[in-house]
Phi, psi and omega in degrees: 000124181288141179233131179232162173260159183293329180290335182274332182275308179270086183274150177284191173080012171089351179233153180242135175254106183237097175055048178085001179248149177248118177225182178302144181282354179277117183289126180297147189296326181295321176294322181293321175295329176294317173302315182302306182299321180292315184292323183293320182294319180299312183294326175302312181297317182294315185285323178299335179270006178075035184228180178223136177292313176071325178243107179226096180208158186302329179286352180243012174257119183265132177256109185254354181199194177289104181060018178263120182238163181218144175280137181239151177064025178293138180073011182289336178289335174299335181267312182282342179238044185293339179274356177261103184259132175226150179303141179306315180301321175297317182293323181289325176294320178298323176301323180294318181294317179298319177302311179293323177294322176300310178299321177294323182291316179295313183290324182276352180055044186220097172300341182265041184303315189289343179272336183212063183298328182296311181295320179297320184289326177291323177295318178299315179299325180288330195267335191231167187289166179295326180298316179291322178297316179292327177295319178292319177301318179298321175296314182295338177269020187299332186273350182288152185258007186286345179200162178285136184227111177228161178298328175298319177294319178298318180296328183292326182282345181243030184299329179295324177291328177301316177297319177296319175296316181300318181294324175292332180286321178297318178296320174297318176301320178296319178294316180297318181293322179295313183298317183295318176300316180296319177297321183294319178299316177300321183292319177305311185291325179295317177298318180297315179297322181297315177303311180299325182282332171295328184271308184299140176051025176295125186295327181196146177212127182044052175063019178248109186283345181255017185301315183282358178255359189255145166065215183295339182287338179289326173302322182291324174298314178293328177294319177301317181296320181298319183283313190254335191248025182283155179231159179264190184294338175268014183061026179265149181295136179270104179256088184239101181292328175302315180297319176303308185292322179296316178296316180291324177293321177293324178293321179294323182280336180069050184287165180276357181300143178271153176221143181264124180244131184241134178294164185290332178272005177057026181260348180229143181223131181233137175248112179229157180267159177295333175299316182288322177297318180294320179296326176293321173305304182299316178299313183295317178296318177295325181298322179295331182280346177303144173303142181293140178286139174284148182281000000 
């Protein structure tokens, strides 16, 4: 999995270099809200454990997937500044301020925020909704004593965005499950084709040169011809992927549906079910797995 930092993905100067693509440097509001909800969730876990993140800045936020971010280097200042003791409440309030500065920096596309906060704030106000502006302002006021400010109170104020982010996560889960289902189907068919190729046209097995041509294995050879080697009325090859996938799926499921298999010389005709063919595949493959007989 590729990992980037937010400072490396969202670059200033009006252009963004995102995995080889260049787009506008303005972060869409929905993506910014996604960052807000994820960081708020992380801070809730940290503060609930009686800790403070202390380091919240673009170079320490990891982007590990599509809009999926993770906090990095949390608590590192507790190690490098162990002799500097501050009340936990102050550190957690500072987390809120740092959180607000991070979102403002990303939204204003200005890493020099501290040098020109007024201009960055004006740009942010013009670019984003009142709700996002009010949320960032609330965070930046985290050190003020006029009212209680905690990450839990902040999360309560952005509940509508949390639901939106949750809904997006559910859609992503649905997409991943759909992709996984397709890959699972592909894997089943690959295993089935592998077994058939181990069996069909095998030149010799246990000193029997006709092993693949005898008994139930002969049905499998004719089934291979039925699936892959059909021709039309003009004797042209029938290249129908839908037919192939349908037949293989029926074989994998072992349905009771019958299929007519005709020999290449058209002198023999067999009517067998996919269930019988599946049993033939498994029995023949298991025979190949048996230890070889000694001469």
